[in-house]
Residue frames relative to the residue before (quaternion, step in Angstrom):
aa qw qx qy qz dx dy dz
X 1.0000 0.0000 0.0000 0.0000 0.00 0.00 0.00
X 0.2290 -0.7493 0.6063 0.1361 3.54 -1.01 0.88
X 0.2629 -0.7719 0.5668 0.1172 3.57 -1.24 0.55
X 0.1195 -0.7775 0.6152 0.0528 3.54 -1.20 0.63
X 0.5480 -0.5865 0.4762 0.3591 3.56 -1.25 0.42
X 0.3156 -0.7204 0.5859 0.1953 3.56 -1.01 0.87
X 0.7534 -0.3760 0.2007 0.5007 3.54 0.41 1.27
X 0.8084 -0.2838 0.2067 0.4725 3.54 -1.11 -0.70
X 0.4272 0.6825 -0.4868 0.3386 3.60 1.22 0.10
X 0.3623 -0.7331 0.4942 0.2951 3.56 1.08 -0.70
X 0.4617 0.6732 -0.4567 0.3537 3.61 1.25 -0.11
X 0.2473 -0.7196 0.6273 0.1659 3.57 -1.02 0.83
X 0.0105 -0.8473 0.5282 -0.0539 3.56 -0.10 1.32
X 0.5820 -0.5823 0.4395 0.3592 3.54 -1.17 0.61
X 0.5645 -0.6222 0.4236 0.3389 3.57 -0.98 0.84
X 0.7383 0.2431 -0.1597 0.6085 3.56 1.11 -0.67
X 0.1195 -0.7963 0.5923 0.0277 3.54 -0.64 1.19
X 0.4863 -0.6603 0.5022 0.2745 3.53 -1.34 0.18
X 0.1583 -0.7854 0.5942 0.0711 3.58 -0.69 1.11
X 0.2746 -0.8282 0.4771 0.1050 3.57 -0.72 1.10
X 0.3289 0.7762 -0.4946 0.2115 3.60 1.24 0.11
X 0.7108 0.4945 -0.2811 0.4139 3.58 0.69 -1.06
X 0.5896 0.6139 -0.3676 0.3746 3.58 1.15 -0.49
X 0.7748 0.2666 -0.1723 0.5467 3.56 1.22 -0.30
X 0.7635 0.4120 -0.1798 0.4636 3.58 1.17 -0.55
X 0.7025 0.4108 -0.2684 0.5154 3.61 1.22 -0.19
X 0.5447 -0.6124 0.4592 0.3425 3.56 -1.12 0.66
X 0.7432 0.4122 -0.2964 0.4359 3.54 -1.20 0.53
X 0.5157 0.6422 -0.4266 0.3738 3.58 1.24 0.04
X 0.0310 -0.7774 0.6280 -0.0160 3.54 -1.05 0.84
X 0.5200 -0.7028 0.3837 0.2975 3.57 -0.60 1.16
X 0.6419 0.5292 -0.3429 0.4362 3.58 0.87 -0.85
X 0.6923 0.4667 -0.2787 0.4746 3.58 0.89 -0.92
X 0.6139 0.5515 -0.3458 0.4465 3.58 1.08 -0.71
X 0.6755 0.4788 -0.2897 0.4800 3.57 0.89 -0.93
X 0.6198 0.5387 -0.3350 0.4620 3.59 1.02 -0.77
X 0.6701 0.4977 -0.2988 0.4626 3.58 0.97 -0.87
X 0.6492 0.5088 -0.3216 0.4650 3.58 0.98 -0.78
X 0.6560 0.5008 -0.3208 0.4647 3.57 0.96 -0.80
X 0.6226 0.5230 -0.3407 0.4720 3.59 1.02 -0.73
X 0.6259 0.5360 -0.3362 0.4559 3.58 1.01 -0.81
X 0.6329 0.5201 -0.3260 0.4718 3.59 0.98 -0.84
X 0.6678 0.5197 -0.2991 0.4410 3.56 0.89 -0.96
X 0.7244 0.4257 -0.2295 0.4914 3.57 1.13 -0.69
X 0.7019 -0.5215 0.2521 0.4145 3.58 1.24 0.28
X 0.4854 0.6360 -0.4596 0.3855 3.61 1.22 0.06
X 0.0212 -0.8306 0.5564 -0.0071 3.59 -0.78 0.97
X 0.6740 0.4580 -0.2964 0.4982 3.61 1.25 0.16
X 0.0179 -0.8084 0.5853 -0.0601 3.55 -0.72 1.16
X 0.1230 -0.8090 0.5744 0.0221 3.55 -0.84 1.04
X 0.0547 0.7885 -0.6068 0.0846 3.54 -0.79 1.08
X 0.1871 -0.7651 0.6017 0.1326 3.59 -1.27 -0.26
X 0.5893 -0.5765 0.4265 0.3721 3.55 -1.14 0.61
X 0.6413 0.5549 -0.3230 0.4202 3.59 1.05 -0.75
X 0.5868 0.5594 -0.3817 0.4440 3.60 1.20 -0.28
X 0.8273 -0.1806 0.0570 0.5288 3.53 0.26 1.32
X 0.5393 -0.6421 0.3952 0.3751 3.59 1.12 0.67
X 0.7984 -0.2949 0.1259 0.5096 3.53 0.80 1.08
X 0.4396 0.7200 -0.4570 0.2820 3.60 1.22 -0.10
X 0.6955 0.4531 -0.2830 0.4805 3.59 0.85 -0.93
X 0.5739 0.5607 -0.3758 0.4637 3.60 1.12 -0.61
X 0.6637 0.5172 -0.2979 0.4508 3.56 0.98 -0.86
X 0.6297 0.5203 -0.3311 0.4724 3.58 1.02 -0.77
X 0.6598 0.4942 -0.3078 0.4750 3.56 0.98 -0.83
X 0.6097 0.5587 -0.3477 0.4418 3.57 1.04 -0.74
X 0.6282 0.5299 -0.3312 0.4635 3.57 1.06 -0.74
X 0.6596 0.5034 -0.3052 0.4674 3.58 0.97 -0.86
X 0.6372 0.5212 -0.3323 0.4603 3.58 0.96 -0.83
X 0.6663 0.5017 -0.3037 0.4605 3.59 0.96 -0.82
X 0.6559 0.5199 -0.3097 0.4512 3.57 0.99 -0.83
X 0.7784 0.2977 -0.1304 0.5372 3.56 1.13 -0.68
X 0.0849 0.8661 -0.4883 0.0644 3.54 1.05 0.83
X 0.7020 0.4736 -0.2822 0.4510 3.59 1.08 -0.54
X 0.6453 0.5148 -0.3150 0.4684 3.58 1.29 -0.03
X 0.4624 -0.6689 0.5061 0.2874 3.56 -1.16 0.60
X 0.1080 0.7792 -0.6013 0.1401 3.54 -0.17 1.36
X 0.2418 -0.7739 0.5713 0.1273 3.56 -1.07 0.73
X 0.1630 -0.7952 0.5820 0.0486 3.55 -0.88 1.06
X 0.0587 -0.7704 0.6347 0.0119 3.54 -0.91 1.01
X 0.0290 0.7912 -0.6104 0.0228 3.56 -0.98 0.83
X 0.3221 -0.7601 0.5433 0.1527 3.56 -1.31 0.18
X 0.3703 -0.6965 0.5747 0.2179 3.52 -1.21 0.70
X 0.3907 -0.7382 0.4944 0.2407 3.62 -0.75 0.97
X 0.5586 -0.5713 0.4577 0.3899 3.60 -1.17 0.36
X 0.5126 -0.6759 0.4377 0.2981 3.57 -0.88 0.96
X 0.6909 0.4638 -0.2925 0.4711 3.59 1.10 -0.58
X 0.4620 -0.7279 0.4169 0.2880 3.58 1.26 0.07
X 0.5553 0.6272 -0.3778 0.3944 3.59 1.22 0.39
X 0.0317 -0.7490 0.6617 -0.0054 3.52 -1.02 1.01
X 0.5832 -0.2947 -0.7513 0.0927 1.65 -1.62 1.91
X 0.6148 -0.4997 0.4316 0.4313 3.56 -1.33 -0.04
X 0.0751 -0.7764 0.6235 0.0535 3.55 -1.19 0.57
X 0.6395 -0.5396 0.3729 0.4010 3.62 -1.18 0.37
X 0.5687 0.6093 -0.3862 0.3952 3.60 1.19 -0.34
X 0.6535 0.4990 -0.3147 0.4743 3.59 1.18 -0.45
X 0.4079 -0.6947 0.5391 0.2458 3.56 -1.02 0.82
X 0.5896 -0.6052 0.4046 0.3498 3.55 -0.97 0.90
X 0.7078 0.4814 -0.2784 0.4356 3.60 0.83 -0.96
X 0.6198 0.5109 -0.3527 0.4800 3.58 1.23 -0.24
X 0.7047 0.4379 -0.2434 0.5025 3.56 1.27 -0.29
X 0.8238 0.0194 0.0414 0.5650 3.60 0.80 -1.01
X 0.0324 0.7985 -0.5968 0.0725 3.57 0.58 1.10
X 0.6355 -0.5331 0.3735 0.4153 3.63 -1.10 0.50
X 0.6427 0.5359 -0.3311 0.4361 3.58 0.94 -0.86
X 0.6625 0.5042 -0.2982 0.4668 3.56 0.94 -0.91
X 0.6760 0.5002 -0.2951 0.4536 3.58 0.88 -0.93
X 0.6836 0.4794 -0.3021 0.4600 3.60 0.82 -0.94
X 0.6398 0.5325 -0.3312 0.4443 3.58 0.97 -0.84
X 0.7227 0.4326 -0.2651 0.4694 3.60 0.79 -0.95
X 0.5606 0.5716 -0.3963 0.4493 3.59 1.12 -0.49
X 0.6985 0.4627 -0.2747 0.4718 3.57 0.89 -0.90
X 0.6042 0.5386 -0.3548 0.4680 3.59 1.09 -0.65
X 0.6740 0.4914 -0.2905 0.4690 3.56 0.91 -0.91
X 0.6229 0.5398 -0.3481 0.4465 3.60 0.95 -0.81
X 0.6646 0.5004 -0.3135 0.4580 3.58 0.93 -0.85
X 0.6625 0.5028 -0.3106 0.4602 3.59 0.94 -0.81
X 0.6970 0.4514 -0.2658 0.4897 3.57 1.01 -0.81
X 0.3206 -0.7655 0.4857 0.2746 3.58 1.30 -0.39
X 0.5406 0.5872 -0.4138 0.4379 3.57 0.98 0.91
X 0.4924 -0.6332 0.5048 0.3190 3.55 -1.24 0.41
X 0.7978 0.1215 -0.0275 0.5899 3.56 1.04 -0.85
X 0.3563 -0.7356 0.5391 0.2033 3.59 -0.83 1.01
X 0.5070 -0.6740 0.4404 0.3076 3.58 -0.77 1.00
X 0.7921 -0.0590 0.0791 0.6024 3.56 0.87 -0.98
X 0.0562 -0.7811 0.6218 0.0038 3.55 -0.67 1.15
X 0.1064 -0.8124 0.5732 0.0136 3.56 -0.86 1.02
X 0.4077 -0.6086 0.6003 0.3209 3.52 -1.31 0.35
X 0.4465 -0.7459 0.4334 0.2377 3.56 -0.77 1.06
X 0.7575 0.1354 -0.1211 0.6271 3.59 1.25 -0.28
X 0.0264 -0.8072 0.5888 0.0316 3.54 -1.23 0.28
X 0.0249 -0.7386 0.6709 0.0607 3.52 -1.32 0.54
X 0.4833 -0.7244 0.4134 0.2662 3.56 -0.70 1.10
X 0.5203 0.6278 -0.4259 0.3921 3.60 1.20 -0.23
X 0.6338 0.5462 -0.3254 0.4406 3.60 1.23 -0.39
X 0.4347 0.7563 -0.4318 0.2293 3.58 1.20 -0.38
X 0.7197 0.4550 -0.2948 0.4337 3.69 0.81 -0.80
X 0.4502 0.7063 -0.4602 0.2944 3.63 1.19 -0.24
X 0.4626 -0.7056 0.4547 0.2852 3.64 -0.64 1.05
X 0.6516 0.5329 -0.3274 0.4293 3.59 1.00 -0.75
X 0.5329 0.6009 -0.4194 0.4231 3.60 1.16 -0.38
X 0.7054 0.4387 -0.2659 0.4892 3.58 0.75 -1.02
X 0.6634 0.5199 -0.3266 0.4277 3.60 0.81 -0.94
X 0.6636 0.5249 -0.3083 0.4348 3.56 0.93 -0.92
X 0.6942 0.4667 -0.2910 0.4644 3.58 0.79 -0.98
X 0.6542 0.5090 -0.3232 0.4566 3.59 0.92 -0.83
X 0.6403 0.5188 -0.3260 0.4632 3.61 1.03 -0.74
X 0.6417 0.5312 -0.3245 0.4482 3.59 0.92 -0.88
X 0.6924 0.4584 -0.2792 0.4822 3.58 0.96 -0.84
X 0.6492 0.5292 -0.3240 0.4398 3.58 0.92 -0.88
X 0.7250 0.4176 -0.2321 0.4962 3.57 1.01 -0.83
X 0.4172 -0.7463 0.4274 0.2936 3.58 1.37 0.08
X 0.3213 0.7164 -0.5481 0.2883 3.56 1.03 0.71
X 0.7703 0.1114 -0.0808 0.6227 3.55 1.23 -0.53
X 0.4173 -0.6785 0.5326 0.2861 3.57 -1.23 0.37
X 0.8024 -0.0245 0.0460 0.5945 3.56 0.94 -0.91
X 0.3247 -0.7563 0.5494 0.1438 3.53 -1.29 0.55
X 0.0044 -0.8119 0.5836 -0.0150 3.53 -1.09 0.72
X 0.3353 -0.7033 0.5872 0.2192 3.52 -1.39 0.13
X 0.2384 -0.7007 0.6510 0.1683 3.52 -1.14 0.76
X 0.2705 -0.8178 0.4909 0.1305 3.57 -0.31 1.27
X 0.6255 -0.5775 0.3865 0.3548 3.53 -1.13 0.75
X 0.6160 -0.5537 0.4207 0.3702 3.54 -1.17 0.63
X 0.8745 0.0341 -0.0660 0.4794 3.53 -0.97 1.05
X 0.6402 0.4451 -0.3535 0.5169 3.57 1.18 0.68
X 0.0208 0.8750 -0.4836 -0.0025 3.61 0.77 0.98
X 0.6641 0.4967 -0.3211 0.4573 3.61 1.12 -0.47
X 0.5752 0.5930 -0.3664 0.4280 3.59 1.28 -0.28
X 0.6509 0.4300 -0.3240 0.5352 3.53 0.50 1.27
X 0.4981 0.6840 -0.4135 0.3362 3.54 1.25 -0.29
X 0.6278 0.5305 -0.3452 0.4530 3.61 0.98 -0.76
X 0.6604 0.4981 -0.3076 0.4702 3.60 0.94 -0.84
X 0.6171 0.5489 -0.3438 0.4469 3.58 0.99 -0.79
X 0.6924 0.5057 -0.2786 0.4327 3.56 0.94 -0.89
X 0.5396 0.6055 -0.4149 0.4124 3.62 1.25 -0.09
X 0.4671 -0.6737 0.4447 0.3607 3.57 1.18 -0.48
X 0.5484 0.6359 -0.3866 0.3814 3.59 1.28 -0.09
X 0.7090 0.4700 -0.2365 0.4697 3.56 1.15 -0.70
X 0.2175 -0.8044 0.5456 0.0890 3.57 -0.61 1.18
X 0.7978 0.1023 0.0007 0.5942 3.56 1.15 -0.71
X 0.1085 -0.7596 0.6317 0.1102 3.57 -1.15 0.59
X 0.2165 -0.7317 0.6319 0.1358 3.49 -1.22 0.65
X 0.0583 0.8185 -0.5596 0.1161 3.56 -0.69 1.10
X 0.4972 -0.6182 0.5067 0.3375 3.55 -1.16 0.56
X 0.1597 0.7632 -0.6057 0.1586 3.54 -0.76 1.13
X 0.2729 0.7343 -0.5824 0.2172 3.56 -0.69 1.10
X 0.7743 -0.3387 0.2267 0.4841 3.60 -1.24 -0.11
X 0.6960 0.4474 -0.2707 0.4921 3.58 0.98 -0.81
X 0.7821 0.3149 -0.1398 0.5193 3.57 0.91 -0.98
X 0.0751 0.8430 -0.5199 0.1158 3.56 0.23 1.34
X 0.4056 0.7678 -0.4349 0.2383 3.61 1.29 -0.10
X 0.5761 0.5935 -0.4118 0.3826 3.69 0.97 -0.53
X 0.5677 0.6077 -0.3870 0.3984 3.60 1.14 -0.47
X 0.6376 0.5951 -0.3318 0.3595 3.60 1.05 -0.74
X 0.8384 0.0888 -0.0040 0.5378 3.61 0.66 -1.10
X 0.6944 0.5186 -0.2940 0.4030 3.56 0.83 -1.00
X 0.6982 0.4985 -0.3005 0.4168 3.59 0.69 -1.02
X 0.6422 0.5128 -0.3562 0.4447 3.65 0.88 -0.70
X 0.6451 0.5073 -0.3231 0.4713 3.61 1.02 -0.76
X 0.6479 0.5156 -0.3182 0.4616 3.58 0.95 -0.85
X 0.6406 0.5178 -0.3222 0.4666 3.57 1.00 -0.80
X 0.6697 0.5171 -0.2979 0.4420 3.56 0.90 -0.94
X 0.7864 0.3353 -0.1557 0.4949 3.58 0.90 -0.96
X 0.4267 -0.7302 0.4405 0.3011 3.59 1.30 0.16
X 0.3158 0.7279 -0.5234 0.3105 3.54 0.92 1.04
X 0.4572 -0.6999 0.4802 0.2654 3.57 -0.83 0.99
X 0.1963 -0.7788 0.5880 0.0962 3.57 -1.14 0.67
X 0.1194 -0.7508 0.6483 0.0411 3.53 -0.83 1.12
X 0.2026 -0.7780 0.5846 0.1086 3.59 -0.61 1.13
X 0.0901 -0.8115 0.5767 0.0262 3.55 -0.52 1.17
X 0.7914 0.2816 -0.2495 0.4818 3.55 -1.40 0.28
X 0.1023 0.8455 -0.5193 0.0707 3.62 0.87 0.87
X 0.7509 0.3482 -0.1936 0.5267 3.57 1.16 -0.58
X 0.4824 -0.6941 0.4230 0.3266 3.60 1.21 0.53
X 0.6936 -0.5007 0.2535 0.4515 3.55 0.78 1.15
X 0.7716 -0.3587 0.1748 0.4954 3.57 1.18 0.52
X 0.5330 0.6415 -0.4289 0.3472 3.61 1.13 -0.35
X 0.7059 0.4528 -0.2662 0.4752 3.60 1.04 -0.73
X 0.4477 0.6206 -0.4869 0.4210 3.54 1.24 0.44
X 0.4037 -0.7338 0.4509 0.3087 3.54 1.25 -0.51
X 0.5703 0.6449 -0.3563 0.3631 3.57 1.29 0.01
X 0.5813 0.6022 -0.3849 0.3889 3.61 1.19 -0.31
X 0.1012 -0.7682 0.6304 0.0480 3.55 -1.19 0.67
X 0.6744 -0.4737 0.3447 0.4494 3.64 -1.19 0.14
X 0.6871 0.4778 -0.2815 0.4694 3.59 1.18 -0.45
X 0.4206 0.7309 -0.4591 0.2794 3.61 1.25 -0.08
X 0.0224 0.7750 -0.6298 0.0473 3.56 -0.93 1.01
X 0.1802 -0.7706 0.6018 0.1074 3.55 -1.07 0.76
X 0.5957 -0.5635 0.4187 0.3904 3.62 -1.11 0.55
X 0.6384 -0.5703 0.3534 0.3772 3.62 -1.07 0.64
X 0.7012 0.4600 -0.2769 0.4690 3.61 1.07 -0.63
X 0.5588 0.5655 -0.3907 0.4640 3.59 1.30 0.13
X 0.5189 -0.6769 0.4263 0.3014 3.59 -0.73 1.09
X 0.6301 0.5701 -0.3314 0.4101 3.58 1.06 -0.72
X 0.5356 0.6173 -0.4119 0.4031 3.59 1.20 -0.37
X 0.6845 0.4456 -0.2756 0.5069 3.57 1.13 -0.67
X 0.6657 0.5254 -0.3123 0.4281 3.56 0.89 -0.94
X 0.7700 0.2892 -0.1631 0.5448 3.57 0.89 -0.94
X 0.0796 0.7821 -0.6058 0.1222 3.55 0.67 1.12
X 0.7429 -0.4668 0.2159 0.4285 3.62 -1.11 0.53
X 0.6775 0.4905 -0.3189 0.4458 3.61 0.85 -0.85
X 0.6959 0.4593 -0.2873 0.4714 3.58 0.84 -0.92
X 0.6185 0.5463 -0.3518 0.4419 3.59 1.01 -0.73
X 0.6705 0.4989 -0.3038 0.4575 3.59 0.86 -0.91
X 0.6636 0.4984 -0.3039 0.4678 3.59 0.91 -0.89
X 0.6566 0.5236 -0.3036 0.4499 3.55 1.00 -0.87
X 0.6781 0.5050 -0.3035 0.4394 3.57 0.83 -0.97
X 0.6103 0.5510 -0.3545 0.4453 3.58 1.05 -0.69
X 0.6818 0.4716 -0.2821 0.4828 3.58 0.99 -0.81
X 0.6182 0.5412 -0.3441 0.4546 3.57 1.05 -0.72
X 0.6344 0.5390 -0.3344 0.4418 3.59 0.98 -0.79
X 0.6313 0.5241 -0.3360 0.4624 3.59 1.04 -0.68
X 0.6421 0.5034 -0.3218 0.4804 3.57 1.10 -0.65
X 0.6293 0.5369 -0.3394 0.4478 3.58 0.98 -0.77
X 0.6261 0.5696 -0.3331 0.4154 3.55 1.11 -0.68
X 0.7498 0.3413 -0.2079 0.5274 3.60 1.16 -0.48
X 0.3899 0.7344 -0.4702 0.2959 3.58 1.26 0.19
X 0.4224 -0.7177 0.4855 0.2660 3.62 -0.67 1.02
X 0.5974 -0.5661 0.4299 0.3713 3.55 -1.15 0.62
X 0.8098 0.2658 -0.2097 0.4791 3.55 -0.98 0.89
X 0.6698 0.4491 -0.2985 0.5105 3.60 1.28 -0.04
X 0.3478 -0.7245 0.5531 0.2194 3.59 -0.97 0.83
X 0.6364 -0.5340 0.3921 0.3950 3.56 -1.24 0.39
X 0.6551 0.4917 -0.3413 0.4611 3.66 0.86 -0.76
X 0.6251 0.5317 -0.3474 0.4537 3.59 1.00 -0.73
X 0.6581 0.4987 -0.3166 0.4668 3.58 0.89 -0.89
X 0.6503 0.5303 -0.3187 0.4409 3.59 0.97 -0.87
X 0.6901 0.4708 -0.2832 0.4710 3.58 0.91 -0.89
X 0.6805 0.4838 -0.2972 0.4632 3.58 0.91 -0.84
X 0.5482 0.5766 -0.3969 0.4578 3.60 1.19 -0.44
X 0.6760 0.4914 -0.2878 0.4677 3.58 0.88 -0.98
X 0.7140 0.4622 -0.2573 0.4588 3.57 0.87 -0.97
X 0.5491 0.6013 -0.3992 0.4214 3.58 1.26 -0.11
X 0.6397 0.5003 -0.3376 0.4759 3.59 1.24 -0.27
X 0.4121 -0.7649 0.4352 0.2359 3.61 -0.53 1.11
X 0.6115 0.5602 -0.3683 0.4202 3.63 1.11 -0.40
X 0.5815 0.5790 -0.3761 0.4302 3.61 1.15 -0.49
X 0.3065 -0.7561 0.5538 0.1667 3.57 -0.88 0.99
X 0.7682 -0.1440 0.1371 0.6085 3.56 0.98 -0.90
X 0.2101 -0.7394 0.6169 0.1693 3.55 -1.25 0.38
X 0.2671 -0.7901 0.5363 0.1294 3.57 -0.81 0.99
X 0.1124 -0.8023 0.5862 -0.0036 3.51 -0.73 1.19
X 0.4231 -0.6650 0.5487 0.2786 3.54 -1.08 0.74
X 0.0698 0.8065 -0.5785 0.1002 3.58 -0.62 1.12
X 0.0200 -0.8499 0.5259 -0.0263 3.55 0.15 1.28
X 0.7482 0.3368 -0.1857 0.5406 3.57 1.24 -0.38
X 0.6087 -0.6061 0.3656 0.3584 3.61 -0.96 0.83
X 0.6688 0.4968 -0.3390 0.4370 3.64 0.87 -0.75
X 0.5928 0.5362 -0.3667 0.4761 3.60 1.19 -0.47
X 0.6135 0.5551 -0.3450 0.4433 3.58 1.00 -0.80
X 0.6855 0.4930 -0.2926 0.4488 3.57 0.77 -1.03
X 0.6917 0.4869 -0.2873 0.4493 3.58 0.85 -0.95
X 0.7180 0.4663 -0.2694 0.4410 3.59 0.82 -0.96
X 0.6588 0.5027 -0.3269 0.4543 3.60 0.93 -0.78
X 0.5926 0.5851 -0.3656 0.4158 3.58 1.14 -0.54
X 0.5301 0.6386 -0.4127 0.3754 3.62 1.17 -0.41
X 0.6121 0.5490 -0.3555 0.4445 3.59 1.07 -0.63
X 0.6667 0.5063 -0.3059 0.4535 3.58 0.91 -0.89
X 0.6459 0.5527 -0.3184 0.4194 3.59 1.09 -0.71
X 0.3997 -0.7523 0.4455 0.2754 3.59 1.21 -0.44
X 0.7284 -0.4181 0.3011 0.4516 3.58 -1.31 -0.01
X 0.5612 -0.5752 0.4728 0.3615 3.55 -1.31 0.33
X 0.5492 -0.5970 0.4465 0.3776 3.57 -1.15 0.42
X 0.6916 -0.5415 0.3057 0.3675 3.53 -1.20 0.66
X 0.6569 0.5263 -0.3265 0.4301 3.60 0.96 -0.79
X 0.6646 0.4791 -0.3068 0.4844 3.59 1.00 -0.78
X 0.6192 0.5372 -0.3426 0.4589 3.59 1.00 -0.77
X 0.6404 0.5288 -0.3210 0.4553 3.56 0.95 -0.86
X 0.6559 0.5039 -0.3057 0.4716 3.57 1.01 -0.80
X 0.6777 0.4946 -0.2967 0.4561 3.59 0.96 -0.84
X 0.5730 0.5881 -0.3797 0.4263 3.59 1.15 -0.45
X 0.6198 0.5447 -0.3415 0.4501 3.60 1.25 -0.22
X 0.6898 0.5157 -0.2615 0.4357 3.59 1.27 -0.06
X 0.2961 0.7446 -0.5572 0.2178 3.66 0.94 0.62
X 0.1673 -0.7573 0.6264 0.0781 3.54 -1.20 0.66
X 0.1422 -0.8211 0.5496 0.0597 3.57 -0.07 1.28
X 0.0097 0.8181 -0.5689 0.0841 3.54 -0.54 1.25
X 0.2871 -0.7219 0.5991 0.1936 3.55 -1.28 0.35
X 0.6169 -0.5758 0.3748 0.3840 3.61 -1.03 0.69
X 0.1144 -0.7692 0.6278 0.0323 3.53 -1.09 0.87
X 0.6670 -0.4902 0.3594 0.4309 3.57 -1.24 0.32
X 0.7029 0.4745 -0.2721 0.4546 3.58 1.00 -0.80
X 0.6792 0.5171 -0.2933 0.4304 3.61 1.19 -0.36
X 0.5058 0.6765 -0.4181 0.3341 3.62 1.23 -0.24
């Protein structure tokens, strides 16, 4: 496993981190197997874990808290997120900041998360949604400064809305934001245009999420794929999006080098960008952990393959089914 600096936090984080969304929000999750997979990841050198209160109302935070306790002598980093008080994803300018992240709401959930993680101070606390129109709100600055001053958190970040990577640049420029989390993968290359240059200039850490496009870049989906109604992917991969996605995946399979899997190519594409600090992958099963963490050891893709993959961006706009 290789490590990179998470921006100005100074944290040396594993290039491949562990995303805990699927452990509470996807069908087929089982706590025993989830904890086993996280422990295997730790054993193999993964030290960065990303969760959120919205992942089962603290359930995934609790699973991570168990791992942190089991590995008290190891340097592990925990990142979590505060949900929007209005329960709306994504954020839009129509919502008032105080209806989404009032100080009371933020402080309450910070303490709830701390208890679940079993820590005094959260390594990285993020807002789970964001709209840059909120940046001038005085309570935004006051809240973050209070959280840091009281040592409830060490660093602060934003999880940017799906397919809106520039909707956070104004907040970054305030100096309050230490890390951003953004969707970045072979299909979603837009962060390279505006967001990444700003992050590089201001030494802001970058967490690349959804590296496998919610599973399509695993290569396992087919036209017959169906998910249970309570699985978020049942909405995301509705028939129209599934068909469009599979057509693009097939084009990637056509250029896949011999001996390389599609997930490996997808992860190594992300890690080929020097501004990325870490990419968080959902790994609920031990064999996924072994395969995905190995992408770090394999290193960046060669220039010719990267050039070919740059021809596959898919510029999309948020939809009701994608939130």
